[in-house]
C-alpha positions, 0 to 999 in steps of 0.5 A, a space after each residue: 245223249 248223256 244223262 246229267 247227275 248233280 251233287 248238291 248239299 250244304 258246304 263240307 258234306 263231302 260232295 267233291 269227295 264223292 265226285 272224285 270217287 265216281 269219276 275216278 279222278 282228283 279233279 275236284 279240290 277236297 279239304 276239310 274247309 267249308 265253301 272250297 268248291 265255288 263253280 260247278 265242276 263237270 266230269 264223266 263217270 260210268 254207272 250201271 254200264 252207262 256213261 253219265 255227266 256228273 256236276 259237283 256244286 258249291 255248298 248251299 247254306 241259305 244265308 249267302 251273301 256276296 260271292 256265296 250267293 252266286 255260288 248258291 245260284 250256280 248250285 240251283 241252276 245245276 239242279 235245273 239242268 240235272 236228270 237226277 240229283 244226289 242230295 248229300 247230308 252230314 250224319 255227324 252234324 245232323 239235320 240243319 235248317 239248310 238241309 230243310 231249305 235244300 229239301 224244299 227246293 228239290 221237292 218243288 222241282 220234282 226231280 228224281 232225288 236220292 238222299 245220301 247220308 255221308 260220313 256214316 263211319 264211326 256213328 250208329 247208323 240207326 240213330 244218325 239217320 233218324 232225323 233225316 226222315 223228316 225231310 220226306 225225300 224217301 229212302 236214305 243211303 248211308 255212305 262214307 265217300 272217303 272210303 267208298 262205303 255204301 257208294 256201290 249200292 247207291 249207284 246201283 239204285 241210281 242206275 235204275 232211275 236214269 232216263 232211258 235216253 236223253 234227247 233234245 227235239 233237235 237231235 230226234 230229227 237228226 239224219 245222216 252223219 252227225 258232225 259236231 263242231 267244237 272248240 274254244 270261243 271265237 275260233 270260227 266255229 259258227 263261221 265254219 258251220 255257215 261255210 259248210 252249209 253254204 248259207 248264213 244259218 247261225 249267228 256270227 259275231 266277233 265276240 266270244 260266247 255268241 253261240 249259247 246252245 247246241 244247234 242241230 241242222 240237217 242238210 244234204 251235200 251231193 245227195 248225202 244227208 248230214 247233221 251238223 251241230 254248232 256248239 258253244 265255245 268252252 273256255 277255261 273255268 277261271 274265265 267263265 263268269 256268266 251262268 248261262 255259259 256254264 250251262 252250255 258246257 253240258 250241252 257241248 259235252 252232250 253234243 260230242 257224245 251224240 255226234 259220229 264225228 267231231 271237228 275240233 276247230 283251233 285258232 291258227 293265229 294263237 296256235 295250240 293251247 292247253 284248252 285245245 288239248 283238254 277238249 281233244 282229250 274229252 273227245 277221245 275219252 268219249 270215243 268219237 272220231 276226230 278231225 282237227 281243223 286249224 282255222 284262220 290259216 290265211 294271212 299267217 307269215 311263213 315263220 309262224 306257219 312252220 312254228 305251228 306245224 312243229 307244235 302240232 307234230 310235237 304235241 299231237 302224237 297221241 292223236 296221230 290217227 286224226 287228219 289235220 286240215 289248214 283252213 280259212 272258214 271265212 274265205 272257204 280255203 280248204 273247207 271242202 277237204 274236211 268232208 273226205 276226212 269226215 267220211 273216212 273217219 265215220 267209215 272207220 268208226 262204223 265198219 263191221 269187223 270179222 272175228 277171223 280177221 281180228 284174231 289173225 291180226 292178234 296172232 301176228 301182233 303177239 308173234 312180233 312182240 310177245 306180252 310180258 311175263 307176270 310172276 314167271 308166266 307169260 300172258 296168253 292172248 288167244 282170240 279177238 272179236 268185235 265188241 262195238 262200233 263208234 268207236 271200234 271196240 275189240 275184245 281180246 280173250 286170254 289168260 291173266 289179261 288183267 295184268 296186261 300193261 298199258 304200253 302193250 295195250 297201246 301197241 295193240 291199238 296201233 297194230 289194229 289201227 294200221 292193219 285195219 287201215 282205220 283213219 280218224 277214230 280211236 280204237 278201244 281194247 277190252 280184255 276178257 279172262 277165261 275161267 279156270 275149269 279146274 278152279 276149286 276142284 281137288 285132285 284125286 291121287 291114286 295109291 301109287 301117287 300117294 306113296 310117291 308123295 309120302 316118300 318125297 315129303 320124307 326127303 324134304 323133312 330130312 333136308 330141313 
């Protein structure tokens, strides 16, 4: 499961700026205004070749009242759920009482903590960092999150302290194909889990937020082992008020990462909404096999069914590899058919792919549709081999591969998915550019070549 890194500190020290830089996004609002971030913001980043969950928090000043007090509580809860904490301070403002209060909180929790002295540009680092040694946190990492100064060295050091593997006691006992049931609150996830298990194993109630944590359940069907993961529903951030519900978001994201196949449950009565699309994007970003289940299909009028199907066809073109099922978890209609898609998606995600087969597919794809020209030279893709499973990773070697445009990458993904008959799983394409054996070597000319070069140079000078 993914490790969690929390960014904490006083207001306006640059937590959201660092969050955006590490996640390579603009998800967190950034402005020269104290207290802009109120809720915890979650995102994914890659550190030292490992994917992690980042948590951006509101600032803690120590004198909070009203909504600011609730913000501070959220930040302290983020520390509790984190595996590593990045404690940001402001070099220009110097050491404050709030910094000392936060340092006391961190020391009492014994979390791996890194003291990040932000906004170091334009000041003398030796003078600016000196007061912060009083906090007793340890080594200080000077950075400028706005420009990325010092961020790489900081994250290299953080990567060394990341836990080897973050597990829960439930996931340690997981057997067989791990199936995560995810979706918005009250779409019928727990009802579907009970129907798949054939017993009332988890609590079902007509109220959003009934499930708080990710529940791992081992079972067998037709002598095949499975582990089903019932997760908490994920709502839009503006609708999240209870702090325990915010905590469950991390558990759901970790369950998606831990699963082999994700079943995304959608309420057919409400149709496809933006939050369903966000959850689907998170699953694809995690590289997990996907099955879409439209629940509560029974009882819908024919016109509404046609409308929902048209919306699915229009908005889900980017996940055309995923099987779509129309089910009723309450009555069991169509639930048994999910297993066929789950098995096919798992098989496609974990198949072993041979280098010869992948290279032949690449050669056929290039012959059908040549890569574009870059500065007058054609991009050359030479051979391919497997680079990983769940999702299938295909590594392509060639020249100028860093210039391959996004539309050609999508073309290769669809070609491989069709040629390999992959169902329910995304395909990840990685490129490797071969090194030039003649780079840095100066050509040695013969006497005859030198004479020819001199004659040509004389001709060029006469032309000028």
